[in-house]
C-alpha positions in Angstrom: 24.7 -3.4 1.0 25.9 -6.6 -0.7 24.1 -8.6 2.0 20.9 -6.6 1.5 21.1 -7.0 -2.3 21.5 -10.8 -2.0 18.7 -11.1 0.5 16.4 -9.1 -1.8 17.3 -11.2 -4.8 16.7 -14.4 -2.8 13.2 -13.1 -2.0 12.5 -12.4 -5.7 13.4 -16.0 -6.5 11.0 -17.2 -3.9 8.2 -15.0 -5.3 8.9 -16.2 -8.8 8.3 -19.8 -7.8 4.9 -18.9 -6.2 2.3 -18.2 -8.8 -0.1 -16.4 -6.5 2.6 -14.0 -5.3 3.8 -13.5 -8.8 0.3 -12.6 -10.0 -0.1 -10.2 -7.0 2.9 -8.2 -8.3 1.3 -7.8 -11.7 -2.2 -6.9 -10.3 -1.5 -3.1 -10.0 -0.8 -2.8 -13.8 -4.1 -4.6 -14.7 -6.1 -2.7 -12.1 -4.7 0.6 -13.3 -5.8 -0.1 -16.8 -9.2 -1.1 -15.6 -9.5 2.1 -13.6 -8.4 4.3 -16.4 -10.5 2.8 -19.3 -13.4 1.0 -17.7 -14.5 3.4 -15.0 -15.3 6.3 -17.4 -17.2 3.9 -19.6 -19.2 2.6 -16.7 -19.8 6.2 -15.6 -21.3 7.1 -18.9 -23.5 4.0 -19.0 -24.8 4.9 -15.5 -25.3 8.5 -16.6 -27.7 7.1 -19.3 -29.7 5.4 -16.6 -29.8 8.3 -14.2 -30.8 11.4 -16.3 -27.3 12.3 -17.5 -25.6 12.7 -14.1 -22.0 11.3 -13.9 -22.3 9.5 -10.6 -18.7 8.3 -10.3 -16.9 11.5 -11.4 -16.9 13.0 -7.9 -15.0 10.0 -6.7 -12.3 9.9 -9.4 -9.8 11.4 -6.9 -10.6 8.5 -4.5 -9.9 6.0 -7.3 -6.6 7.6 -7.9 -5.8 7.3 -4.2 -6.6 3.6 -4.2 -4.4 3.0 -7.2 -1.5 4.9 -5.5 -1.7 2.4 -2.7 -2.3 -0.7 -4.7 1.3 -1.3 -6.0 2.9 -1.0 -2.6 0.2 -3.1 -1.0 0.7 -5.9 -3.5 4.5 -5.7 -3.5 4.7 -5.6 0.3 2.0 -8.3 0.7 4.2 -10.6 -1.4 7.2 -9.7 0.8 5.1 -10.3 4.0 4.3 -13.8 2.8 8.0 -14.5 2.3 8.7 -13.2 5.8 6.1 -15.5 7.3 7.6 -18.4 5.5 11.0 -17.6 7.0 9.4 -17.1 10.4 7.8 -20.6 10.1 11.2 -22.1 9.2 13.0 -20.1 11.9 15.2 -18.5 9.2 14.4 -14.9 10.0 15.9 -15.2 13.5 19.1 -16.5 12.1 19.3 -13.8 9.5 19.0 -11.2 12.3 22.3 -12.2 13.8 24.2 -12.4 10.5 26.0 -9.5 8.9 22.6 -8.6 7.4 21.2 -7.6 10.8 17.6 -6.5 11.7 17.8 -3.3 9.7 19.2 -5.0 6.7 16.6 -7.7 6.8 13.7 -5.2 7.0 15.3 -3.1 4.2 15.6 -6.1 1.9 12.2 -7.5 2.7 10.1 -4.4 2.9 12.1 -1.2 2.3 13.1 -2.1 -1.3 9.7 -3.4 -2.4 8.1 -0.2 -1.0 10.6 2.0 -2.8 10.0 0.1 -6.0 6.3 0.6 -5.6 6.8 4.3 -5.1 8.8 4.6 -8.4 6.2 2.3 -10.1 3.3 4.6 -8.9 5.1 7.9 -9.8 5.6 6.6 -13.4 2.2 5.0 -14.0 -0.2 7.2 -12.0 0.1 10.1 -14.6 -1.2 7.6 -17.3 -3.9 5.9 -15.2 -5.2 8.8 -13.1 -8.8 9.9 -13.5 -8.5 13.2 -11.6 -6.3 16.1 -12.9 -3.7 15.9 -10.1 -0.4 17.7 -10.5 3.0 16.2 -10.3 3.4 17.3 -6.6 0.2 15.5 -5.7 1.2 12.4 -7.6 4.5 12.2 -5.7 2.7 12.8 -2.4 0.2 10.1 -3.1 2.9 7.7 -4.2 4.8 8.3 -1.0 1.6 7.7 1.0 0.9 4.6 -0.9 4.4 3.2 -0.2 4.0 3.9 3.5 0.5 2.2 3.5 2.0 -0.9 1.9 4.7 -1.0 4.6 2.1 -0.7 7.3 -0.1 -3.5 5.9 2.9 -5.8 5.4 4.1 -5.1 9.0 0.6 -5.8 10.3 0.7 -9.2 8.6 4.2 -10.0 9.8 3.7 -8.8 13.3 0.3 -10.2 14.0 0.5 -13.6 12.2 2.1 -16.7 13.5 2.0 -18.5 10.0 1.0 -18.0 6.4 -2.6 -19.2 7.1 -3.1 -16.6 9.8 -1.4 -14.2 7.4 -4.2 -14.6 4.9 -6.8 -13.8 7.6 -4.8 -10.8 8.9 -4.4 -9.5 5.3 -8.2 -9.3 4.9 -8.6 -7.4 8.2 -5.6 -5.1 7.8 -6.7 -4.2 4.3 -9.6 -2.3 5.9 -7.1 0.3 7.0 -7.1 1.7 3.4 -10.8 2.5 3.6 -9.9 5.6 5.6 -9.2 7.3 2.2 -13.0 7.2 1.5 -14.0 9.0 4.7 -13.5 12.6 3.4 -15.7 11.7 0.4 -18.6 10.5 2.4 -18.4 12.3 5.8 -18.2 16.0 6.4 -17.6 18.1 9.5 -15.6 17.2 12.5 -17.0 13.6 12.7 -14.6 12.5 10.0 -11.6 13.1 12.3 -12.5 10.0 14.2 -10.5 8.3 11.5 -7.5 10.6 11.7 -5.4 7.8 13.2 -5.4 6.1 9.7 -2.7 7.4 7.3 -5.1 6.6 4.4 -7.5 9.2 5.8 -5.0 11.9 5.2 -4.4 10.6 1.7 -8.1 11.0 1.1 -8.0 14.5 2.5 -5.1 15.4 0.2 -6.9 14.1 -2.9 -10.3 15.6 -1.9 -9.1 19.1 -1.1 -6.0 19.1 -3.3 -4.0 20.5 -0.3 -0.4 19.2 -0.1 -0.1 20.1 3.5 -2.0 17.0 4.4 1.1 15.1 3.7 2.5 16.2 7.1 -0.1 14.3 9.3 0.0 11.5 6.8 3.7 11.1 7.3 3.4 11.5 11.1 0.7 8.9 11.5 2.5 6.5 9.2 5.7 6.9 11.2 3.9 6.0 14.4 2.3 2.9 12.9 5.6 1.7 11.4 7.6 2.4 14.6 5.1 0.4 16.7 4.8 -2.5 14.2 8.6 -2.8 13.6 9.1 -3.0 17.3 6.4 -5.6 17.8 7.8 -7.7 14.9 11.4 -7.6 16.1 10.3 -8.6 19.6 8.3 -11.4 18.1 11.4 -12.9 16.4 
């Protein structure tokens, strides 16, 4: 564990020196404040334009889902950029054969940031949420968000040859979070076309308020993570 801790602290020093990555880590806090205080104001303004109807209110649960994913996505994105830097410099391969090992490297680079994002979300979502979710739903959404961040980071690390490609893959892989919107806009069996996306089950959980949706969410996330970890390790 000492090697994992040192590897994680080294990553923090790298992120601290990069202003863009440092800003990414603070983005969830600013976004949460904007969601909580600006969205209701915007909703009331739009209600004045459209005969008193609160247009955004039916989607408050979806906004909560997006916030629950945001911290993990930002934290793990920063970690993925560090990984790509180490891949470019051929450092990652050397770290794999040290006492750190493959598992320790992935734990330090991705596992700890995802766990930190989970704690961050559990603490802050009750303050920033727009929908009246219970503590059980908050924990489930935070867990799903942490897994979504891991998936996005692994997509970047596994499919990118360098940081420049990583930026392009980030834009494409971020589309995977849009599965959360499907239950809000599609009804009937057609929506299950997107059931391979973990974010789809997060959207189902928020839309229906049914905690059992965490089971397919965890199952699909596990499959994604297993495949992407295998691809990344083979790449190194």
